[in-house]
LUMFI-488418 format. One record per residue: y, z negated, x of N, C-alpha, C, O in turn; residue in one letter. Coordinates in steps of 0.02 Angstrom, whole numbers, padded with zeros to 5 digits, always signed. Each point is the difference from the previous one (the first is absolute). Layout:
BEGIN
YZXYZXYZXYZXA ...
***
This chain:
BEGIN
-00154-01260+03942+00037+00009+00063+00071+00023-00016+00011+00035-00050M +00037-00055+00090+00070+00020-00009+00016+00058+00048-00020-00001+00058Q +00055+00050-00084+00022+00055+00044+00065+00030-00025+00016-00005-00059L +00020+00035+00105+00059+00038-00017-00017+00073-00004-00046+00024+00033G +00084+00013-00074-00010+00072-00007+00068+00034+00001+00044-00018-00038L -00037+00066+00081+00061+00041+00002-00018+00071-00018-00039+00033+00035I +00066-00010-00091-00016+00067-00026-00034-00006-00067-00056-00024-00004G +00090+00047-00048-00027-00006-00068-00001+00068-00034+00020+00007-00058L -00043+00044+00095-00007+00066-00029-00061+00004-00045-00025-00052-00024G +00000+00112+00012-00057+00009-00045-00060-00040+00022-00035-00030-00041K +00022+00029+00107-00058-00038+00025+00017-00073+00011-00039-00044-00019M +00097+00030+00049+00018-00068+00015+00003-00045-00061-00024-00056+00001G +00055+00081-00055+00004-00040-00060-00068-00015-00030-00012-00055-00024G -00032+00105+00025-00068-00010-00027-00040-00048+00043-00039-00039-00026A +00049+00042+00091-00034-00045+00045+00022-00072-00012-00041-00046-00001M +00106+00036-00009+00025-00067-00015-00032-00027-00063-00019-00058-00004A +00014+00101-00047-00031-00021-00063-00073-00018+00010-00025-00049-00029E -00011+00089+00068-00071-00015+00012-00008-00066+00037-00046-00039-00014R +00090+00026+00063-00003-00063+00036+00014-00060-00047-00037-00049+00001W +00090+00055-00040+00016-00057-00044-00054-00012-00052-00014-00057-00017T -00016+00110-00007-00057-00008-00046-00057-00036+00034-00038-00037-00033R +00031+00047+00098-00054-00031+00038+00016-00071+00024-00039-00030+00036G +00097+00003-00058+00017-00069+00016+00041-00011+00062+00012-00057+00020G +00012+00111+00012+00042-00007+00059+00074-00007-00021+00020+00024-00053H +00018-00056+00096+00072-00006-00012+00037+00054+00040-00006+00002+00061E +00043+00040-00095+00034+00056+00033+00075-00008-00007+00026-00010-00055V +00008+00014+00111+00073+00003+00002+00018+00071+00020-00021+00023+00053V +00060+00011-00094+00010+00072+00011+00074+00019+00003+00043-00030-00030A -00032+00083+00069+00068+00028+00007-00006+00076+00007-00045+00026+00033Y +00092+00009-00064+00006+00072+00010+00074+00018-00005+00039-00035-00032A -00020+00088+00065+00069+00022-00004+00016+00024-00070-00044+00023-00037R +00106-00029+00018+00021+00025-00065+00016-00056-00049-00025-00056+00006G +00068+00072-00054+00024-00050-00047-00055-00027-00045+00006-00056-00025A -00060+00094+00016-00052-00022-00046-00057-00037+00036-00054-00010-00029E +00065-00009+00092-00053-00032+00039-00028-00062-00034-00060-00008-00006S +00105-00036-00017-00022-00063-00031-00041+00013-00063-00050-00033-00013A +00073+00081-00027-00036+00017-00062-00070+00026+00015-00048-00017-00033Q +00043+00060+00084-00065+00028+00018-00047-00054+00027-00059+00001-00015R +00087-00047+00054-00041-00055+00026-00026-00043-00057-00059-00017-00002A +00103-00002-00044-00020-00042-00056-00050+00035-00045-00046-00031-00026Q +00054+00096+00017-00047+00039-00041-00069+00000+00030-00050+00004-00036A +00046-00009+00102-00064-00001+00035-00028-00070+00007-00054-00010+00028A +00090-00039-00054-00024-00069+00003+00020-00036+00064-00024-00055+00013G +00069+00085+00026+00020-00029+00064+00067-00037-00006+00038+00011-00048A -00025-00055+00095+00065-00033+00005+00047+00047+00037-00016+00022+00055R +00074-00006-00084+00046+00046+00033+00040-00033+00056+00020-00058-00006P -00009+00095+00059+00043-00023+00055+00062+00045+00002-00004+00060-00012A +00062-00089+00027+00063+00037+00000+00004+00049+00058+00033+00052-00006A -00065-00069+00062+00003+00043+00060-00056-00023+00047-00033-00050-00014D +00021+00086+00068-00054-00019+00046+00007-00070+00028-00049-00035+00010P +00111+00014+00005+00011-00067+00027-00021-00052-00052-00033-00050+00017A +00052+00061-00079-00018-00047-00053-00076-00002-00009-00029-00053-00011A -00003+00111+00016-00072+00003-00007-00034-00043+00054-00046-00038-00016L +00069+00044+00078-00029-00041+00054+00010-00074-00014-00044-00041+00013C +00102+00023-00040+00014-00070-00015-00041-00029-00056-00008-00061-00005G -00019+00105-00038-00040-00023-00057-00074-00007+00016-00039-00024-00041M +00020+00045+00102-00070-00003+00020-00014-00058+00047+00041-00016+00043L -00099-00015-00051-00021-00053+00046-00024+00031+00065-00025+00056+00000K +00034-00092+00055-00025+00025+00065-00072-00025+00011-00018-00054-00024T -00022+00094+00059+00014+00067+00025+00001+00050-00058-00044-00001-00044P +00094+00044+00044+00010+00047-00054-00045+00061+00008-00020+00019+00055R +00005+00012-00113-00032+00066-00001+00044+00044-00043+00013-00015-00058T +00009+00071+00086+00042+00047-00036-00031+00069+00003-00013+00027+00054I +00001+00002-00112-00030+00066-00006+00057+00051-00010+00041-00008-00045W -00040+00060+00086+00051+00053-00005-00031+00059-00036-00050+00027+00022L +00082-00007-00077-00024+00059-00037+00059+00048-00007+00026+00012-00055M -00005+00015+00112+00059+00043+00003-00018+00065+00036-00051+00002+00034V +00091+00051-00041-00015+00063+00034-00005-00009+00075+00033-00044+00029P -00074+00085+00003-00012-00007+00072+00064-00001+00041+00007-00039+00047A +00041+00081-00066+00062+00003+00038+00045-00060-00007+00048-00007+00037G -00063-00037-00085+00041-00060-00011-00029-00063+00029+00034-00052+00000S -00096+00054+00025-00033-00061+00022+00038-00033+00057+00010-00061-00001V +00010+00100+00051+00036-00029+00057+00063-00035-00020+00015-00055+00024G +00023+00085-00068+00063-00030-00025-00014-00066-00036+00035-00049+00010E -00086+00049-00052-00017-00061-00038-00022-00055+00048+00019-00058-00009V -00060+00075+00059-00022-00049+00049+00059-00032+00036+00002-00061+00008V +00045+00103+00013+00059-00027+00035+00042-00045-00045+00029-00049+00023E -00026+00065-00087+00036-00042-00048-00033-00068-00008+00034-00050-00009T -00101+00050+00011-00037-00062-00010-00001-00045+00061+00000-00062-00006L -00001+00091+00066-00013-00038+00061+00043-00063+00008-00027-00052+00019L +00093+00055-00031+00040-00061+00010-00021-00058-00046+00019-00058+00012P -00057+00073-00065-00017-00051-00049-00074-00021+00004-00023-00039-00041H -00014+00066+00090-00071-00016+00007-00010-00054+00053+00044-00012+00042L -00103-00019-00044-00018-00051+00049-00064+00022+00036-00037+00042-00025S +00026-00069+00084-00061+00016+00038-00061-00016-00043-00004-00053-00032Q -00044+00099+00033-00061-00009-00040+00002+00033-00068-00051+00004-00033G +00110+00019+00012+00004+00038-00063-00036+00066+00008-00009+00025+00056D -00012+00004-00113-00038+00063+00001+00035+00052-00042+00019-00013-00057T -00012+00073+00085+00023+00058-00038-00059+00047-00009-00037+00013+00048L +00029+00013-00108-00053+00049-00015+00034+00063-00026+00034-00002-00051I -00045+00057+00085+00027+00065-00022-00053+00034-00043-00049+00026+00026D +00060-00025-00092-00048+00030-00046+00016+00072-00018-00033+00029-00043G +00084+00000+00074+00019+00068-00015-00037+00051+00043-00052-00016+00029G +00079+00076-00026-00033+00055+00036+00035+00014+00066+00022+00057+00012N -00016-00107+00031+00031+00010+00065-00047+00038+00047-00061-00004-00007S +00091+00040+00055-00040+00033+00052-00033-00054+00043+00033-00047+00020Y -00097+00055-00007-00037-00054+00032+00026-00017+00069-00003-00058+00021Y +00029+00108+00016+00028-00015+00067+00063-00042-00006+00014-00041+00044K +00025+00051-00097+00058-00042-00012-00022-00072-00014+00033-00048+00021D -00089+00041-00057-00025-00067-00016-00025-00036+00063+00010-00060+00008S -00043+00097+00037-00022-00029+00063+00061-00027+00039-00001-00056+00024V +00053+00098-00019+00060-00020+00036+00034-00059-00034+00025-00045+00033A -00024+00046-00100+00033-00054-00038-00038-00065+00010+00031-00054+00005R -00096+00057-00003-00040-00060+00011+00016-00032+00067+00006-00061+00005G -00001+00102+00048+00016-00026+00066+00070-00029+00002+00012-00052+00031K +00035+00086-00063+00069-00023-00002+00005-00068-00034+00034-00045+00025Y -00067+00038-00082+00003-00063-00037-00038-00056+00036+00020-00058-00003L -00074+00076+00037-00037-00050+00038+00044-00033+00052-00004-00060+00012E +00048+00100+00018+00047-00027+00050+00051-00047-00030+00032-00038+00037G -00025+00038-00102+00047-00044-00034-00036-00057-00037+00031-00039-00036K -00097+00035+00046-00038-00053-00032-00018+00012-00072-00020-00047-00035G +00027+00109+00012-00015+00018-00070-00066+00039-00001-00010+00046+00039I -00035-00066-00085-00064+00035-00008+00010+00063-00042+00046+00004-00040R -00091+00045+00050+00008+00064-00036-00067+00029-00018-00048-00002+00040F +00043+00030-00100-00059+00037-00022+00023+00064-00034+00053+00002-00031M -00093+00050+00038+00014+00063-00035-00055+00010-00052-00059-00010+00013D +00080+00030-00073-00049+00007-00055+00012+00066-00036+00048+00008-00037C -00093+00040+00049+00002+00062-00039-00022-00015-00071-00053-00030-00011G +00093+00050-00037-00011-00019-00070-00008+00062-00043+00045+00042-00003T -00103-00034-00029-00013+00058-00042-00015-00023-00071-00034-00050-00011S +00059+00087-00037-00012-00017-00070+00054+00027-00046-00011+00009-00060G +00070+00003+00089+00054+00030-00039+00018-00041-00061-00005-00061-00001G +00025+00097-00052+00023-00034-00061-00057-00030-00039+00011-00037-00048V -00074+00051+00067-00058-00027-00034-00024-00065+00031-00049-00029-00024W +00081+00007+00078-00023-00058+00036+00001-00064-00040-00044-00043+00008G +00093+00035-00053+00003-00061-00040-00063-00008-00041-00027-00055-00006L +00003+00110-00023-00059-00002-00043-00065-00001+00041-00045-00039-00014K +00041+00083+00065-00063+00010+00035-00006-00039+00065-00055-00007+00027N +00111-00018-00001+00000-00031+00065+00019+00050+00055-00002+00061-00011G +00019-00087+00069+00022+00041+00056-00052-00001+00056-00028-00053+00016Y +00016+00110+00013-00043+00004+00060+00044-00017+00060+00051+00033+00012C -00070-00084+00026+00041-00025+00055-00035+00010+00067-00056-00023+00010L +00090+00058+00036-00025+00013+00067+00045-00038+00048+00059+00018+00009M -00085-00071+00023+00043-00050+00032-00011-00001+00075-00056+00003+00025I +00112-00008+00011-00001-00007+00072+00032-00065+00021+00052-00019-00027G -00083-00015+00075+00029-00063+00024-00052-00048+00027-00060+00015+00000G +00084-00071+00023-00042-00052+00028-00051-00026-00050+00015-00007-00059D -00076-00008+00082-00053-00023-00045+00019-00064-00036-00010-00007-00061R +00037-00041+00098+00018-00064-00030+00055+00009-00052-00001-00032-00052E +00048+00076+00067+00055+00012-00047-00026+00034-00063+00022-00015-00056L -00068+00062+00065-00032+00033-00057-00035-00051-00044+00007+00001-00061F -00046-00046+00092-00037-00050-00039+00048-00046-00038-00014-00018-00057A +00069+00000+00088+00048-00045-00032+00031+00033-00062+00016-00034-00049R -00007+00099+00051+00033+00036-00055-00049+00033-00048+00019+00037-00045H -00083-00051+00056-00051+00032-00042+00010-00013-00075-00015+00045-00040E +00039-00104+00019+00010-00010-00073+00047+00051-00032-00012+00021-00056P +00065+00000+00091+00046+00048-00032-00030+00071+00002+00013+00040-00044I -00053-00026+00096-00034+00065+00001-00052+00004-00056-00006+00051-00035F -00031-00105+00028-00054-00002-00051+00029+00009-00070-00031+00033-00042R +00089-00062+00029+00031+00005-00066+00024+00071-00014-00005+00024-00057T +00030+00010+00108+00026+00068-00010-00055+00051-00010+00008+00049-00037L -00064-00059+00070-00052+00052+00004-00055-00008-00052-00010-00056-00025A -00024+00110+00008-00062-00005-00039-00055-00028+00044+00011-00007+00060P -00070-00009-00086-00055-00024+00042-00014+00048+00058-00005+00060-00010P -00001-00087+00070-00013+00039+00060+00056+00050+00015-00011+00050+00034D +00070-00064-00060+00055+00048+00007+00050-00015+00055+00054+00029+00002G -00071-00075+00043+00045-00014+00057-00042-00014+00062-00058-00020-00005Y +00089+00031+00063-00036-00014+00061+00045+00005+00061+00050+00036+00000G -00068-00074+00051+00036+00003+00064-00027+00059+00040-00060+00003+00013R +00104+00042+00006-00021+00060+00036-00001-00010+00075-00036+00035+00036M +00076-00083-00012+00005-00012+00072+00066-00032+00017+00030-00033-00042G -00008+00042+00104+00063-00030+00022+00060+00032-00035-00009+00048-00038A +00068-00074+00051+00061+00026-00031+00004+00076+00010-00009+00024+00056V +00024+00012-00109+00004+00073+00001-00061+00032-00031+00005+00056-00026G -00062-00090+00028-00062+00030-00026+00004+00012-00076-00025+00050-00025A +00057-00096-00011+00006+00008-00072+00039+00062-00019-00021+00039-00042G +00078-00029+00074+00041+00058-00015-00031+00064+00026+00011+00054-00029H -00049-00057+00084-00036+00060+00022-00051+00022-00052-00002+00059-00018L -00038-00106-00007-00051+00017-00050+00033+00026-00064-00025+00048-00030V +00080-00078+00009+00035+00023-00060+00030+00069+00011+00001+00041-00045K +00024-00028+00105+00028+00065+00016-00052+00055-00008+00012+00052-00032M -00071-00063+00060-00054+00050-00005-00025+00004-00072-00015+00054-00024V +00012-00111-00011-00017+00000-00072+00044+00048-00038-00024+00039-00041H +00090-00042+00055+00046+00044-00036-00007+00073+00021+00009+00045-00041N -00027-00033+00105-00014+00068+00021-00060+00029-00037+00002+00057-00022G -00055-00097+00016-00059+00021-00038+00019+00013-00073-00023+00049-00031V +00065-00092+00004+00024+00009-00069+00035+00067-00009-00010+00034-00051E +00051-00014+00100+00033+00065-00003-00051+00056-00008+00007+00043-00043Y -00059-00045+00086-00050+00052-00001-00039+00002-00066-00013+00054-00027G -00005-00113+00001-00037-00002-00063+00042+00027-00057-00024+00038-00042M +00087-00058+00040+00045+00024-00054+00008+00075+00003+00000+00034-00052M +00006-00007+00113+00009+00072+00007-00062+00038-00023+00005+00052-00032Q -00064-00079+00048-00062+00033-00021-00006+00001-00076-00019+00050-00029A +00034-00107-00003-00002-00002-00073+00051+00049-00030-00015+00036-00047Y +00075-00035+00076+00053+00044-00026-00022+00073+00003+00010+00038-00047A -00039-00017+00104-00022+00069+00007-00057+00016-00048-00003+00054-00029E -00043-00101+00022-00057+00011-00045+00023+00009-00072-00024+00046-00035G +00068-00089+00011+00024+00007-00068+00043+00062-00010+00002+00029-00054F +00032-00008+00107+00039+00062-00003-00046+00059-00011+00015+00045-00040D -00072-00044+00075-00049+00055-00009-00029-00002-00070-00007+00052-00033I -00009-00112+00009-00028-00006-00068+00049+00023-00053-00019+00034-00047L +00083-00051+00056+00051+00020-00049+00009+00075-00001+00016+00029-00052K -00027+00003+00109+00009+00073+00005-00060+00039-00027+00003+00061-00005A -00057-00096-00013-00060+00034-00023+00011+00029-00071+00048-00020-00033S -00091+00065+00011+00010+00031-00067-00029-00042-00057-00003+00024-00057P -00019-00087+00070-00038-00037-00050+00042-00050-00042-00027-00030-00046Y +00090+00022+00063+00040-00049-00037-00028-00070+00006-00007-00034-00051G -00009+00014+00110-00036-00063+00012+00043-00061-00017+00061+00000+00007L -00095-00052-00030+00032-00064-00015-00002-00043+00064-00052-00028+00016D +00108+00024+00019+00001-00034+00064-00008-00075-00007-00027-00033+00045L +00051+00005-00099-00011-00071-00013-00074-00015-00007-00025-00048+00030K -00010+00089-00068-00072-00010-00011-00038+00008+00066-00048-00036+00013A +00069+00083+00028-00033+00011+00065+00012-00059+00046-00046-00022+00035I +00107-00005-00035+00015-00059+00041-00046-00057-00020-00028-00034+00044S +00019+00024-00109-00044-00053-00024-00073+00014+00020-00035-00045+00023H +00014+00106-00033-00069+00019+00015-00017-00011+00074-00052-00027+00016L +00097+00049+00027-00012-00007+00072-00007-00073+00022-00029-00014+00052W +00057-00031-00091-00004-00071+00018-00065-00033-00024-00011-00059+00012N -00032+00097-00045-00063-00028-00025-00057+00018+00047-00043+00041-00017Q +00042-00073+00075-00056+00007+00046+00005+00057+00049-00044+00008+00042G +00098+00033-00044+00005+00055+00047+00020-00025+00069+00026-00055+00007S -00037+00096+00043+00016-00021+00068+00076+00000+00014+00021-00026+00051V +00019+00054-00096+00073+00000+00010+00035-00051-00045+00061+00002-00007V -00099-00047-00024+00031-00050-00044+00046-00046+00041-00014-00016+00058R +00069-00006-00089+00047-00044+00034+00052-00025-00049+00006+00023-00057S +00033-00073+00081+00056-00025-00040+00053+00055-00009+00033+00003-00052W -00024+00039+00102+00048+00054-00006-00018+00046-00059+00045+00025-00034L -00109-00015+00022-00021+00040-00057+00016-00035-00066+00017+00033-00050L -00022-00100+00049+00021-00037-00060+00074+00011-00012+00021+00009-00058E +00018-00009+00111+00072+00011-00007+00014+00072-00022+00047+00012-00038L -00087+00036+00063+00008+00069-00022-00015+00006-00075+00035+00035-00036A -00087-00069+00014-00016+00000-00071+00057-00028-00042+00017+00028-00052E +00014-00083+00076+00058-00028-00034+00057+00051-00004+00031+00009-00052N -00018+00024+00109+00055+00048+00003-00011+00058-00047+00046+00021-00035A -00107+00007+00033-00015+00056-00044+00001-00021-00074+00015+00040-00044F -00031-00104+00030+00003-00025-00069+00072-00003-00023+00015+00015-00058A +00030-00035+00102+00071-00006-00018+00034+00068-00005+00045+00008-00040E -00066+00040+00081+00034+00064+00004-00051+00052+00025-00003+00012+00060D -00036+00019-00104-00056+00042+00020+00018+00055+00050-00040+00015+00045P +00099+00015-00051+00019+00054+00047+00048-00025+00053+00026+00039+00040A -00013-00105-00039+00046-00031+00048+00068+00034+00000+00030+00012+00052L -00007+00004-00112+00064+00036-00007+00060-00046+00007+00056+00023+00011E -00067-00088-00017+00056-00047+00000+00016-00027+00070+00048-00038+00009K -00087+00059+00040+00010-00026+00068+00015+00057+00048-00030+00054-00004I +00076-00067+00050+00018+00051+00049-00051-00001+00057-00022-00053+00021Q +00004+00112+00004-00049+00004+00054+00031-00013+00068-00007+00041+00046G +00040-00098-00040+00033-00020+00063-00035-00063+00024-00002-00049-00036Y -00025+00050+00097-00039-00057+00025+00033-00026+00063+00005+00035+00050V +00017-00098-00053+00031-00032+00058-00054-00030+00044-00057-00008-00021E +00074-00010+00082-00045-00039+00043+00039-00057+00029+00060+00006+00014D -00094-00064-00004+00035-00060+00022-00011-00016+00074+00020-00053+00023S -00052+00098+00014-00006-00009+00072-00069-00010+00027-00015+00021+00056G -00031-00052-00096-00065-00017+00027-00041+00062+00018-00038-00001+00049E +00044+00055-00088-00035+00062+00016+00022+00028+00066-00042+00022+00040G +00107-00023-00027+00026+00025+00063-00025-00042+00058-00022+00025+00052R +00024-00092-00062-00022-00045+00054-00075+00009+00014-00021-00004+00057W -00018+00016-00110-00072+00011+00009-00012+00061+00043-00043+00000+00044T +00080+00053-00057-00008+00062+00038+00022-00010+00073-00033+00025+00046I +00088-00062-00036+00022-00015+00068-00053-00040+00038-00012+00012+00059L -00020-00059-00094-00053-00040+00031-00060+00045+00018-00029-00008+00054E +00012+00053-00099-00055+00047+00014+00015+00042+00062-00044+00012+00041A +00106+00012-00036+00019+00040+00058-00003-00042+00064-00022+00024+00052M +00046-00086-00056+00001-00043+00059-00071-00016+00023-00012-00008+00060E -00035+00003-00107-00069-00018+00017-00045+00061+00006-00061-00007+00010R +00090+00068-00015-00039+00063+00004-00055+00002-00053-00056+00022+00014D +00073-00044-00075-00047+00002-00055+00021+00055-00048+00056-00002-00026V -00098+00052+00012+00019+00053-00046+00003-00027-00071-00045-00035-00023P +00100+00051-00012+00009-00023-00069+00033+00055-00042+00055-00009-00026A -00089+00067+00020+00031+00057-00034+00014-00012-00074+00052+00023-00025P -00096-00057-00012+00010-00009-00071+00061-00043-00014+00041+00016-00043A -00034-00072+00079+00058-00044-00010+00064+00036+00021+00051-00006-00034I -00054+00043+00090+00059+00036+00023+00023+00051-00051+00060+00003-00016T -00105+00038-00009+00018+00051-00049+00024-00031-00066+00044+00028-00033L -00072-00086+00015+00022-00032-00062+00073-00023+00006+00037+00003-00049S -00017-00026+00108+00070-00018+00011+00044+00061-00004+00053-00002-00032L -00073+00057+00063+00040+00061-00001+00006+00027-00071+00052+00030-00017F -00103-00039-00024+00005+00022-00069+00052-00041-00038+00033+00026-00045E -00025-00089+00063+00054-00039-00031+00068+00029+00019+00046+00003-00042R -00039+00018+00104+00063+00033+00020+00009+00064-00042+00056+00015-00023F -00111+00021+00014+00003+00063-00038+00024-00013-00071+00037+00041-00028H -00057-00097-00001+00018-00014-00070+00075-00009-00008+00026+00006-00056S +00008-00021+00109+00072-00012-00004+00041+00064+00010+00062-00001-00003R -00097+00057+00015+00035+00062+00013-00030+00055-00043-00034+00045+00025R +00047-00047-00090-00032+00048-00045+00019+00073+00013-00037+00046-00018P +00095-00036+00048+00021+00068+00017+00023+00000+00073+00059+00010+00014D -00106-00023+00032+00018-00011+00070+00024+00064+00033-00016+00055-00022S +00054-00063+00076+00023+00057+00038-00059+00036+00032+00000+00061+00004F -00051-00099+00018-00059+00030+00030-00035+00047-00049-00022+00055+00018A +00018-00077-00082-00032+00043-00051+00041+00063-00011-00028+00054-00011A +00094-00061+00015+00042+00060-00010-00006+00048+00060+00001+00061-00009R -00009-00089+00070-00013+00042+00058-00065+00039-00008-00002+00060+00014V -00051-00094-00037-00064+00033-00012+00008+00057-00050-00025+00055+00010L +00061-00069-00065+00009+00051-00052+00040+00059+00028-00015+00058-00016A +00066-00072+00056+00042+00053+00029-00040+00044+00047+00006+00061-00001A -00048-00092+00043-00041+00039+00046-00049+00045-00037-00009+00058+00016L -00023-00086-00068-00048+00040-00039+00037+00058-00034-00027+00055-00005R +00087-00068-00017+00040+00053-00032+00019+00054+00050+00001+00059-00017N +00014-00079+00080+00021+00047+00051-00055+00050+00017+00013+00059+00007Q -00076-00084-00001-00053+00046+00020-00038+00029-00059-00033+00052+00007F +00035-00086-00065-00041+00024-00055+00038+00017-00063-00028+00027-00048G +00094-00044+00048+00039+00015-00060-00016-00044-00058+00010+00020-00058G -00035-00081+00071-00017-00046-00055+00047-00060+00002+00003-00035+00051H +00033+00023-00103+00044-00058-00003+00016-00016-00073+00003+00044-00042A +00006-00109+00029+00023-00023-00066+00072-00021+00009+00015-00048+00035V +00030+00085-00067+00071-00013+00007+00022-00058-00045-00029-00011-00053K +00080-00026+00075+00028-00053-00041+00036+00031-00061+00030+00053+00005R -00035-00089-00061+00035+00024-00059+00071-00027-00001+00038+00015-00047K 
***
């Protein structure tokens, strides 16, 4: 199958390579002077710009967008003058599902088909395949199944429902991921603080051998502890890309309690403020009534 790809970051480039290995023809474009080199390295035909990309594709075109959520609207508007009725755009990034619903209706009014695809797998997707959570019309899903099948491991893709359903499921997936990561982080923190000098790499491996908490995240923890047992080379700063916040907003809108996911997001905020003003207020209050304080050197 032939498809266009816009976005050749860590995931986009690997996806292009997986597609070309699977026998698909990929025409790719990304911003930046090295766009052509990145496309060719992934086995794709490079396009000079979005207009050229559209011109290199047979109609009806399929173009996969692998760009940050905040850039999708801009990219769509750039493409529209060069698209034809019946062309399909697939947003494979982490857009807010309500934005995808609105985008689908907007494009439908212009004769352009749209699908949203939540994509999970990160930098390991090239090797292991990507888990794909897809929203859109059944017929459109069936027509594009060859490219989904190539990207995913066995049973690793599925249609979740109408437009927006894919990004909704991926949004909640990432919220769950936040909570799981936080639980592992707290558990290993307690183990490290114990008096036994525990081998955290060995424990990560052990827990993955039939225990109820086994997971791919534990495999990644084992890798991390193997590379740096005390994690001294990495800063304890954790960013968030939006899906955790959106998951919590959805929980609030639907009156669904989600304390673990909510607290895991707040802990990420905490990681960015190692000496927060709130902590200093707490220390000052304790000093005022109890005379206990640690002064700055």
